[in-house]
N, C-alpha and C positions, 0 to 999 in steps of 0.2 A: 870527369877531370882526374889526371893520375898525381906522381906527389911531385912531377916534375912542373906541373900546370901545363902540358901540353893536352891539348882539347882531344878527346877521347874517340876514336875510332867507332864507326857505325858498321863499320863490313865486320862480318863473321869471318874468326880466325881459327885454325884447328886447334884443339885441345893441346896444352903443352905440360911437358912433365917439370917444367920449373915452376915454385912457388909464386902466385900469382902475387902483382905489389898493390892491384886495387880491385875492385869489386867491377865485374864488364858491365854496362848501361846499355841495352839494346832500343835502337830507335826504328821509328815507323818507315824511315824513310833511307835509300841508300845513298841519297845524293850528300856532296861533305858538306860542313856545316858552313853556313853566309857570316860572315864578321863586317860590322858595321860599326858607326859609332856609339850607337844605342846600345849593342850587342856583341863586344869588342870577341869576345870569348866563343859566339856562335851557339851559346849555350841556351839562349830563350826561344821558347816556341813561336809559332805568329800568332797567336793571340796575344802572348805578352808583350811581345812587340810593337803590337797595334794600341795596347791597352797605354805604354810606356808613350806612345806617340799623341795620347788621348783620342784617339781614334777608336770606333766599334766595332766588332765583326760587320760582314754583307748582311741584308737584310735575311737574304733567302737561307742563309745557316743560322742567326738569329732565331730563327723561330724551329728548333728541332722539334717534329711533332712526337707529340705523347700518344701513342697508339690506344693504352688506355681510355684515359677518357675521350679520347675521340671518337672510339668505338660507340662508347654510353651514348655520347652527345649524337650521335650519325643515328642510332636505336631510335632514343625519343625523339628527333628529328623526323623521322620515319614515321612516329606515332602520331605527332600535331599535325601532320600532313594528310595521315590516314582518316584522324578525327573532322579535319577541314572539308576534306574527300567525301565523308561520311554523310555529316550536315549539309553541305551543299545539295547533295544527294537528296537526303530525307530532312529537310528542314522540319516537319511538324511531328518529327519523334523527338518527343518531349525527353524522353527519357534518354536518348542519348546526347543529349544537351544536356543535362543535370551529368550523365558520367562524363564531360569533358570537363566541365566543371571543377568536379572532384579531382581530374587526372592531374589539373593544376598544380595541386599541393606535391604530386611527384615530380612534376618538371621541376618545381621551385628548391628541391633539396639534392638536384642533381649539380653538380659545380657549372655556372654560367653559359647555360645553354644560350639564354639571353644576353651574353654580356658582350657590352660593345667596345668601354675601354678599359683598360688597365686598371685595375682594384675596382670596377666593378662588382666583378664576380663574387664576392665576399659582400659586398651591400647588398647586392638582389638577393642572396641566397639567404638574407636574413628579415629581410624586409618585408614586413607583414601586410606592410600598404601594397605595395607592389601585388602578392597573391590577391588582394582584396579590388585591386583593380583592374587585374588582368580576369578574373572572374565576373566582375559585374560588367564589364566591357563583353563578354561572351552570353553572361544572362540578358543583356540588353539586345543583342543580333538573336538569340533565341525566341525574344519575346516578340520582337518584329513579325515574324515568321510564326508564331502561335500566341494572338492577341488576348484569347478567350483561356488560355492556359494558367490556374490559379496556382497551381504548383510551381511553375517559375517562376511567377511575381511574389509567390510568399519567401522564395529561396532569395531574392535579391532583396525583398523588404531584412529579412534576416541577416546579410550582408552587411545592407547598407546600416545596420544599428553600429557597426564598430564606429564611421564616421561619421552619421547624419545628426543634426541635432535633434534632440524629443519631440520637439513641436513638428518638424519638417517630418518625421516618421511618422507623427498620429497624422497629419493630413494625407499622408499615402495611403494608411492602412482606411481610410474614412473612404479614400476614392476606391479603393478596392472592394471594399463591403457597399457600397454606393454600386457598384457594376455587377454585385453577386450576392443579394440579398437572403436568397433559397438557400446556400451554402451555409449546413450547420459547424461543419469541421473549421471553417474561414470565420465564422461568429465565435467558435470556442478560443484559436488561435488569437485573434483579436481581443477580447478579454482577457488573455492570458496575460498577453504583448500590456493593457491598461492596468491592470492589475497590480506588474512587479515593474512600471514606472514610478519610481520615489519621487521626482522634480515635480510629475503632475499632476500625481496621484490623489484623490478624498476619499471616502465613503459614498459621499452622495452621489460624484460622479460615477461612480464603481455600478454603484447600484442602480442609479436612475440605464445605464447603461444596460445592465442585465435584462432590465423591464423593454426598453427600446429593443434590444434583441428578440424575445420571448414573444414581445408584440408583433415585431413584423416576421418572424414564424409561424404563429399562429395566422397573419394573415395570408401568408404565403400556403400554407395549408386548407386555406379556407377558399383559396382562390382568388383571392381580392387581387392581390396584384398579379395582373393579365401578363405581364413580361416576363415573369421566372415563375413557372410552373414547380410544386413543390418535388424534392428528391427524394428517392424511396427511403425508408427509415427515417422521416423529419420529426414523426412523431414519436419515437422512442430514444432520438437526440436530445428533443428538446425537455424526455425527462429523464433520462438516462439511465436506461436502462435497456441492459438488451437479451429477449427471449431465445433462450436457443443459441444461434449464433446466424450473424449476419454476415458477410464480408464488406457489405460497404458499410454498413452501422459501426465497424471498427474503429472507422475512423470520426463519428461521432459524439458529439460532448454531451457530459450530462449538465446540460444546461440548466435544469432548475435548482437539482440536488446541489449543484458546484454554487449557486446563490445563496441557499440555506447555509452552507457551511462556510459561506464566504462572513454571511452576518454572523452565525456562531463566535467567528472566531476571532471576528473584529468587535466584539462584544454587547453586539447588538441582535441578543437572543430575541427580544421580545417581535422582533419584526418577522424573524427566522419563523417563532412561531406561528405568528399573524400568519405568514405565506401557508402553512402547512392547514390550519385551519380553515382558509378561503378555501384552499381547495377541494378540501375534503366534501365541505357542502356544495362549494361550484360542481364536483364530477359526481356525488350520490345522492345531493337532495334537489338537483334542479329542478323546475318545474316544467312538467311536461310541456307547455305550451312554447316552451324558450327552445328547446331541442334542436329545433331547423334553422334558430338562428345562426348567423356568424358569430364567431368569439367575441369581436366588439358589441354587438349588440346583448349579449348576454351578462358582459362586464359591467356595461351601462346599468341594465336591471337590476344586477347584482348590488351595484354600490346603496338603494338605499337598505336594503335589508343590514349590509355591514355596520352602516351609520344608525340603524333602529336600537342600538344595547340589546338585542336580543341575544340570548347568551350561544356561543358558538360550539367548535367541537374539544370536547375536554371541559368546559365547563357544566356547571349542574343544570340539570335542566332543560339542556339544548334538544330543540326538537327538529332544528334543520328547515334550510332557504324553503322548500315546497311546504312544509307545513306553515309557516310561517306567510309564505304571498296567498295561502289556500286563504286563509285565517282573515288577511287583511280584505280577501274579497266578502267576507261577510262582515267584516266590521272589529274586527281587534279582539286580542284576548281579554279574558276576564281576569284582571287583575287581583290576585287572594292574596291576603294581608300575613306574611310570614308567620310562623311556632316559636314566641322570642325565647321558648326554652328550649328550641333544637340548637342555637346558637353552642359554637363548643371555644372554649379558653383560647386566647392565643397565646402564641410560642412570647417565652421571655426574646425581645429579639433586642436585649443589648451587645451592642457591637465593640466596646472598649473595654476590655475585662483587666488590663493590666497599663495602667498608663505608664507606668515606669521605664516599659520598654523604649527603645528607639523609634525616632517619628516616622522611619520606613517602614517600620517591622509593625507597629499599631495601622500604616495605613495598609498594606500588604494582606494583613488578616481583615480589616475591617472590608478591602475591595472586595479579596473573594468572597467574603462572607455573604455581599452582597448580589454577587454576581448568581452565587447557589439561589437564593431566597425570590429573587426577583426575576426570573426570563419567562413569567410568564407575563402577557400583554395586562395593565393597570386599567380596569372596568369599572367603573362607579357601581356601587353595592345601592341598588335601588331599595333593599329593604331597610338600609341604613340611612336611607333620604341625601346618599351624594351622588355629587355633581362631578362634572369637569374640572371644576376649579378647584377642588378637593386633593386632587394627585400631586402630593410634593415634588416629585420627578414627572415633568411632562416630555421627559425621553420614552418614558414607561408607556406613552398610550403610542398607538399606532393608527393613522390615518389609512383611508382609504386610498388616499394618492398614494402610500408609500407600499401597496403590493398591487396594487388594480391592474397594471400594466404586465404584470410579471403569470397571471391568472392563466391556464391554456387549456385547454378539450381533452381528456383520455379518453378514446372511445374503444379502446381493446380493453377488455374486462382481464386479464391478465396483468396491463399498468395501472388498471385502477387497484386492483389488487398490490401490487409492489407500493402504489403510493402509501396506502396502509402501512405494510411492513419497512418503508423506507421511514414515517412516521414514527413509527413505536420505537425503532431501534436510535433515531434522532432524539427520543427521550431516555435512551438508557435500555429500553426494554431488548434481549438479545432473539432478535426476532427473524436472523437467517439470512439478512440481508447484505448485501455483500455492495461496495460501491463501486461501479464503475472504475476500470483500470484509467479513464482520461480524467478522472478529479480524485482517486483514491491517495493519491500522493500529496495534494492540495492539503487535504482534509488530517491528513496525521497529526498530529500534532502535540500525542504524550505517550507514555516508556510501555505500554500495555503488552506492547509487544514482546518484549522480553521477560513477562513475568511469568514461571512455568508453571504458579498455580501448585496444585496437589497431584502435578505431572511426577513428580520424583516419588512421593507418600504413595502414590495409588495409580501406577501406570496405566491398568487395563481400565479402572474407572473415572479417570480424574476430570473435571467439572472445565468446559474450555466454552465461555461466553462468544467466543469471535466477533470482538470490536475493532479488530485491524487498525489500530492506532487513531483512530479517529476519539474525542474524546465527546460526550454527553453535552446534553445544554447545560449551561450553569455551571460548568466544572473548569476553572482554569489553576489546575496544582499545578505545584510545582513539580521540576523533573523529577522524578524518580518513585513520587509519589505513586504507593498500589494501588492498582483500577479497580479491580472487582465489582462485583453488584451489591455496591453497598444501597442504594435507593434515595432516592429525594425524601424532600424536609414532608411535614404532613400535609400541606395546601399541592404538593410538586406529587404526590402519591394518590391522593382524589383524582389529580388530572389524570393521571394514566387510567386509573381504574374508571373513568367518565370516558375517554376514548375508545377502552375496551365494550363497554355497555352500548357506547354508540353505532360501533363498526361490525360487530359480530351480528345483529340480525342480518347484515347485508350480504353476506355470504354464508354458501352450505358447502358439504360434503369435504374436500380436502383441504380447500381456503380456511374453513372454519376451524376444523382439526389442527390446523398449522397456529392458529390462534393463540387456538387454549391451550395449545402445546407453548407457545413462546410467554403467555401471561403466568400456566405455574412455573415454565422453567427460571422466569424474571424472581417470583417469590421463593425459588429454593436455591436461586443465585444468593440472595440477603442471607438464608441461612445457614450458607456455606463460609459468607463473609465471617458472621458474628461465631461461626465455629472456628475460624483463622485466628481471630482476634480472641475468642475465650470468654465472649463477652455472654455470661451463662443468662442475666438476666434479659436482655434483646433476645436472645435466644430461644427463650421459652414462649415469650408472646409473639414472635415473628415464625417461629415453628406451630404456632397455636394455628394461626390466622392463615398459616402455609395450608394446614389439612383442610381446616374448614372450606377453604378455595377450593382443593384438591377435589373433596367431594359434593359440593354442588356443583363442579362440573360434569363430575361421574355420574349424577342423578338425572342431567339432562338426557331424554330418550337417544338424541341421535348420537351419545359420547359413552353410550352404557356399554357398546362392546369396540371402545376406541381403546385397542392395546399401545399408543404412543400416550394417554393420559393414564393409563393405568401401570405403565412401567414406570412415569414420571413419581407416581404418587407412592409407589413401594420403594422406590428409590431414595425420599425423602421418610419414610419409615425407617430406610437403613443409617439414613446418615446422623437421623437423630436418637440414636444407638437404640431403635426398638425392631430388635433383628427379628425376633419370635413374630411380631407384629406384620411385619414389611415381607416376612415368610409365607403367612394368610392372606397378605394382600395378594402376593407373585401367584403363588397357586389357588387362589378363587378365579383373577385372571385366565391363569392357561386351560381350569377347568371349563371358562366356559368358550373355550377356543374350539370345544371337539375334537374332530377328525384332521384337520387343517394340516397341519404337521409344514412341512418342508415349504408346502406351494405359499403359505403366506407369511411376507416378509419380514411385515409388523409382526409375527408372533415367533418369529423365528430372532429378531432383534430384542424382545421380551426377554426369550428364552435365554440369551447371549446377557445380556446385563444381569441376571439373575445368576447364572453361572459364573460369569464375573466378579461377582460380590462374593460369591460363596469359595471362590479362590482365594481373594486378596483376604479376606476372611481368616483364612487356614495360615498365614504369615502370622496373625496377632497371636493364634490361639498356643496353650503350651503342648510342645511334640506328641504328647500322650491320645489328644485329641487331634492332631492334625487330619490324620486321614479321613474322619468324618467326613469334614467339609469338603473334600478332594471328592470324597463316592458322591456327597450332594451334587455337583457338579457334574458328576457323569450322568448322574440321574436325569438329570435334566435336560442334558442333551440328548442322552438315550430316550428317553421319552416323546423327545420331539419327531422322531423316527416312524414312530409308532402308531396305527391308524386306530387303536384304542385312544378312548377319552386319559385326559392327564389326571393323573394319583399322588399325592404325596409323598415325597420320601420315607422310606419305612426301614430302609436297610441295605445292606451293600448289592450293589446289582451283578446279577448272573453275567459270566463269562461269557456266553452263550446270546445272551442279549444285547453285549457289548461289539459280538463279531456282527447278528443282524444290522446292528443299527452303523457301523460302519460299511458295508455292503448298501445299506441305504443310500448313507451318504454318497458313496463312491459312483452311484449308477443314477442318482439324482444332478450331480457335478456333471458326468459325462453329459446326461443330457442336455443341458443349460450349455456347456462350453459347443456342444457338437450341431446345438439347435440356432433359437434366433438371434441369443445376442451376440453372436460373433457376424452376423451377416449384416447388410447396410441396407434401408435406413433399421436400426435395431429396437426396438421395443424399448422401452424404458422400463417399464411395470418386470421386462425381463430380466432386464441387469440388476436392476434392483434385486430379485428374490435369487442371484446368481452371488453377488456379494456379501447377502445376509445368510446365504449358505454356506457359500464361503468360508469366514469368519467363524460361523459355527463349526464347521468339522475343522477347522484349525487347533481350534481351539479344543476339541472332542479329541484329536490326535494327541494333543502336547500332553492331556492328561493322563491318556491311555496307551502312548507308544513312546512319546518323548519329545524334545524340541524340533530334532530331525526332521519327523513325520510333517509336521506342523509347517515347517520350512519349504517341502518338497511341496503340498498343496499349496504355499505361497507363490512357488514358481513355476509351478503347472495353470495357473488362472493368470498371472502376472503375462508368463509368455504370451498365452491363448489371446490377451484382451489386446498387449502391446502391440504383436503384430496386425491387430485391427484399428487399433489408433494410428498407429504411425508405419504405415506400409512401407517394405523397402523401396527407397527411388522416389519416393514421393514428399518425405518430409514431413513435417508435421502435419499432423489430421487437420481436414478445413472443410468439411463437412457439421451439419447440424448432428448426427449420429455418434461422429468421432469425438467432438466435445464432450457430449454425455457421455460416451462409453471412456472420458480422458478423467473425468470426475469418478467415476466409479473404480477406475483403477488407482485415485491417489486415497479412498475411502480404505480400499482394502492396503496398500501400502502402510500407511498408518495403524494399523490393524497388526501388520507384521512388525512394526517399527516396535508399538507396544509391547507384543508378546515378548521381543528379545529383550524388552528392557526388563520387564517381569523377571524373567527366568536369569537375567545378570543379579537380578535383586536377590534372588532365593537360593543359589547357585553360583560353583564357580564356573563361567563361561566366559570364551575368551571375546574381547571386543572390536574383532575383527570384522566376523558378521554384519552385528549390528554398522558398524562402520559404511562397510562395503552396499548395504541395503539401503543408507541413509543418502548417499552417494549416487546412485544408481537411480535413485525416486528425487533428490534434487535438481538432478541434469534434465529430469523431462519436467520439472513443478520447481523449476526458483522463484517462486513469489508466493510458497506455501510456507507460513510463519509457523506450524506447529514441528514442521518436518526440520526449519531451521535450528526451534530452539531446543530441539533433542537433538540433531548435532552439535552446537555449539557446547551443550552442557555434557556430552561424552568425549568432546576432544580438549574440554578443560584437563580432562583427566591424563591426560596424555602428557610426558614431559618433553615428547619433539612438536614443536610448531611447525615443521618444515612441509608435513603431510597438507596439513590444513590449510597453509597459507599457499600452497599450490593448488589446493583445491578451488579455493576462493578465487584465486587469479583465473583461473579456467572457467571458471562459472562468471566472473563479473565481464572475462572482455566476449561474452555472447550473450548472456541474458539481458534483455528488456528491463526486466523490474528493479526496482530500488531494493527489495530486500536481501539480495545477497552483501551489497554495501552494508547496508546496517549492521547485518548480525557479524561479516568481518571485521567491522568496526569494535561491536559488542563482545568478539572475542580476544581481539586484543586488548581491550581494555580489561575483560577478565583475568588476562594470563599479567598483566600490569600489576594488579592489586591483590593478584599472589604473589610475584615477585617483593611487592612491597612489604607483604606480610612475613615473607619468609625475612627480611630485612630489618623487620622491627620484631622486638624481644620486648613485652610489656610496655608498649607503649615507646620505645627510646628507640634510638637508629641505631645499629649497630655495623659492622663493616660489612660492606656490599661486597658479596661474594660472585653475585651476577650482574652482568651492565645491565642498565635498566635505559640507557637512554636510547639505543635502538629501538624501542618499543614504542615511545615518545615520540621519534621523527616518523617513526611507520605509520603510527595513528594518524597522526598530522597530513601523513601523503595520502593515505584511505579518506580523509574525509573530503582532502581537495580534490582528487580524484573524483568522486561522490559527486561532488558539486559540479563537474564539467557539464554532464547531462541536463536536458530543460527539466525531467522531473527532478531530478536532486536539487540543484538551484532552488524552485520555487517547494523545497520540502519544508516547513518550519520544523517538525521535531528532527532532522538530521541538521540544521543548524542552531538549534536547540542545544544539542549533544555535542556539538563540536564548540560552543559559545560554554559550556559546563564543563565540558574538559580542559580549553584553553584558563580556567577560573581555578580549577584545580591543581593547576602546575604553577601558580602563582603570580603567570603572566600580564599583569595588569590593561598595562598598552597595547599588547597585542589582542587581546579578549575586548577591549573598545572595540578595537580595528573590526572586528570580527563582528562585531552587536552592527556593527554601520553596514556593513557589507551584507548583515543580512539583511537589512530593513532595506537595503537598496533590492533584493529581491522579494521579500516576504513582509512590505509595510504595512500588509493589513492583519496580521498575526499578533494581537493583543499580548499573549504569551511572552514573546521575546521580549517586548517591552516591560512586562511584571517580572521577567526575568533579570533585568540590563538593573531595575530599582534594585533587587536582591543582592546582585551582585557588585554594583557600583553604587551605594547607596548617597554618596557624595552628588553625584548626578541627577539626582531624583528629580530637580524642579524641571531641567532640561529633559528629561526623558518623559513627564506629565503635557512640557508644553506641546511635544513635540506630536506625542497623542491626543492631544483637542487640535494643535495645526490638522491635523490628517483626519481630526474627526471621529477617532477610535473613541469606545464608550469608556468615560469616566466616569464612576458610579458615586465616588466620593471625592470632590473639588480639594486641594488642599485646604481654603477658606474652612470650607466646612467643618476639615479635622481641627481647626485651628478652634472652631468657634466648640465642641466635641471636646476637647480638650480641657477648655476654661473651664464647663460645667463640674 
């Protein structure tokens, strides 16, 4: 409009030299404006005029197409149609159905593909229920076409967990188990489901369910259930061990071990010990006349033996089921009256030492004390004329009904040996047994996976007992309490000795050697504990007992040339500070070997430990005598390559001998790398020799040339083994031999990391090579706790957390193990402690220069993300760490919420209830009532505590 109020023309006029009195506005149309009563000036466009009249635009104009969403919707619709076409053509393809179900998450993220009405787009986008219903409809269609598919039915049950009642879910699970009683993977999932349903959970229900599971699978294996044949790997699945690598067995559950750890965690350790005792007799001491009978019949014959009062495995005078039955046929044992002078004085069992402490502290201390002392089943002592009525706590007696259903037959010799080492590991003896992945995280409940032990002090020869985060029987310690090998009380130690004496005659060769090694390592672990705690009085007696055991074991004819035992004995003398005596033991053992040299892996390991100890000793010596220790190590590693018998150290090794030794190492290494170890299948002995040789060569090169030469040896062996374990284009190795080589690759990586850590300790060396080596190894072995401990320790020294966080994020996205999550949390907690140390001076708060809030939120986010997986949500250790962290922040209400959330997922874990009593003392009565309701073991009821306090 111009200054005179006349409508502006839309016609284009030629430019004028006169000054413009208005700004020209161009319209899209050349037609003259139409004036009406609503638009007297003709300045409104058509849509504004319609709005003033109360009208809307025509329908075809109102829906202006948005090309971007339309193209996305069209692509998604095309994929939906493609899925529908493919499942119509291939209704038997279960993987295709599962992919169609997973695709629904992607569909629901798109803007309103299924929207019908205005406003429904956002509702559908956010509606979890809609996604579940859509998935459920697809799964029901899939199951109609695949009635026998267990995977589809499992997916449906997992989906229905979100909106079905627990009772309905249990019924559906029972129907599924009834249809597939021979499927061990299904049994394991069913047990986990029932175990983690808080509303229907009780210890007796789950315990009987384990018994039903194992007895059913035993019947399947015997052929008693004609309608369902045994699946491959059933026996391994029932015991929970994978000899080598079984593709089908990877899905199988560790059912027997899972039951034992379930009972241990619930506080019913007597039942767990009884299960192992019964299995030892049922497996190794079965009468010959019963071996061909079905398992059910054998169990019926076993009951009279169990109820007879005869000593069992671990108890004094145990002879076994076979000897008992043979003697019964002859008229029974001749009872000999015991020697009354043989009795030892009983330990002081005073439970309450300080009655002035708060009531909850007294209860916790007494409860943990009873757990520690009373883990063995109570049996009437006939020498003291005891009867079953003399037992003060009836729960300590284990009846046959408690264990009968869980007895299974182990026909494989490998499985029988694994039963023994699993029992020893359960008792706290480091026997080298690793829990199967299917039940490892269920059993993890203590903090020892983060303990470095002596790794920082002695990176080359540190003692690593390998407990994997599962407590031994009788331990319910508070979180953060150092684990180590402390041993049991007097009766517990006697029990362990009796087990060794009973089972060692059952084996020979490598198996017997491993048992001897485990026993000596257990005793040495207690020596290390005494050294760590500086308990000189106990160290003296423990050292004396340990040396006596070592000498007794070495006196046995089959052990005289056992280099593993000689190595342990020499290491013991070294730990006790008897360096010269240790050298004599090493020299004696090496002298017996003759000229076997690099061909014997055990001899290589013996020489390697000797050399490592000498190298570490050099750091402790004064500068003027340091060279002698290093020269001793070079002498040991040089003599290993020579054909002549070993001779003790006499002086500096000549350069020509070092050159000859290097050539011998190089030729031997090339022979092993180019020969059988990288073939498929690879002999285990060949790979073992290669790794032992490589470790000796690495240390030799480090001492004679430098760290660079040692690293080159590692890189050469690593590259060769890595290419055979993980061939290009084939993903991870999936054969028995590649799995075996993978463990050897892991061993040489640990040696490399230890050598780099030692070098950084004694000289200036960048952190990058060690960080790179650990990162490379952890990508291959995300479940290795030793590597993770080392990685977290070195990253804690770095001021920048971004690299560590990026690495953890990368690993946690792709790796299945829970260890990356646990160590990511531990790394952030270490950083938080470091920040808090900086912010405090002499215990007082000072000005915060580094923001701390982000760390707290990050740690909480890590906990929440870790618990999204099944292994995380059912891991008691993870919940304990989360609860402990929130309590440390002072957020009591949220901490209580997390405790009750933890019980929803792990209602069987007694340590969670004990933690709650410690963190929320005012809720003690409520927590104990909950334990009683769920039938967890309460050894000291509050009523008894009141009576004890009154005395």
